[in-house]
C-alpha positions in Angstrom: 64.5 104.8 82.8 65.6 102.3 85.4 69.2 101.2 85.5 70.0 97.9 84.1 72.9 96.0 85.8 74.2 92.7 84.5 77.1 90.8 85.9 79.1 92.1 88.9 77.9 95.4 90.4 80.5 97.9 91.4 80.3 101.2 93.3 79.7 104.0 90.8 80.3 107.7 91.3 80.4 109.6 94.5 77.5 110.3 96.8 77.0 112.8 99.6 77.1 116.6 100.1 79.8 118.8 101.5 78.6 122.2 100.2 74.9 123.0 99.4 74.2 123.9 95.8 77.1 121.7 94.5 77.6 118.2 93.2 80.6 116.0 94.1 82.3 115.0 90.8 85.4 113.5 92.2 86.6 112.4 95.6 90.1 111.3 96.6 90.5 110.3 100.3 93.9 109.3 101.7 95.2 108.2 105.0 98.9 108.6 105.8 101.5 109.5 108.4 102.6 113.2 108.4 105.9 112.3 110.1 108.0 109.3 108.8 111.6 109.1 109.9 114.2 106.3 109.7 117.6 105.7 111.4 120.3 104.0 109.4 123.3 102.1 110.8 126.4 104.2 110.1 128.5 101.3 109.0 126.2 99.2 106.9 123.6 101.8 105.8 120.8 99.5 106.7 117.6 100.9 108.3 117.6 99.9 112.0 114.7 102.0 113.2 111.5 103.6 111.8 109.2 106.1 113.4 105.8 107.0 112.0 103.7 109.5 113.8 100.7 111.9 113.3 98.1 110.0 111.3 96.5 112.3 108.8 93.3 111.9 106.9 93.0 114.1 103.8 90.1 114.3 101.3 90.4 116.2 98.0 87.0 116.8 96.6 86.0 118.5 93.4 82.5 120.1 93.4 80.6 121.3 90.4 78.5 124.3 91.3 74.8 124.3 90.6 74.3 127.9 91.5 76.1 130.6 93.5 77.1 128.3 96.4 78.3 129.5 99.7 81.8 128.1 99.9 83.7 127.5 103.1 86.8 129.6 103.9 90.3 128.4 104.8 90.3 127.1 108.3 86.6 126.3 108.5 85.6 123.0 109.9 83.3 120.8 107.8 81.5 117.6 108.8 82.0 114.7 106.4 79.7 111.7 106.5 78.5 109.0 104.2 80.4 110.2 101.2 81.2 106.8 99.9 79.8 103.5 101.0 82.1 101.4 103.1 84.6 104.2 103.7 83.3 105.2 107.1 87.0 105.5 108.3 86.9 109.0 106.6 83.8 110.2 108.4 84.3 113.0 110.9 85.2 116.7 111.1 87.9 118.2 108.8 89.6 121.5 108.5 89.6 123.3 105.1 93.2 123.4 104.1 93.1 124.5 100.5 90.5 125.9 98.0 91.1 126.0 94.3 88.9 126.6 91.2 88.7 125.7 87.6 87.1 128.4 85.4 87.1 128.1 81.7 85.0 129.0 78.7 82.3 126.5 77.7 82.7 124.4 80.9 81.2 124.2 84.3 82.6 126.0 87.3 84.4 123.5 89.6 85.8 124.1 93.0 88.4 121.8 94.6 88.6 121.6 98.4 91.3 119.9 100.3 90.1 118.8 103.8 92.5 117.6 106.4 92.3 115.9 109.8 95.2 115.3 112.2 94.7 112.5 114.8 95.8 114.7 117.7 93.5 117.6 117.1 89.8 117.7 118.0 87.8 119.6 115.4 84.3 120.9 116.2 81.7 122.3 113.8 
């Protein structure tokens, strides 16, 4: 059955592959500073200086396993591309920072990966 869209179309779901034999069910990309410091005036307490440094891109992705997938290990570098339309700012190589799992009766096996990229580090696959 073909999809039927009426009205304003929106992006739906998540596309792309990070690990073979798995489907992306959720994706949460963030872009932040790892270091954020402020200096306050001693008399008034007002902020007189801010310093932000070390831009970090982080992607938390939940994968639903189709079969026994070969999962990455902590510290492995994965290439991320074309996960979500118009979010090309998150494309590139990321280090696996955290691996978690959800295992429960009468449910699918889901793996959660946290991928991280620091602006000053060159990651290669």
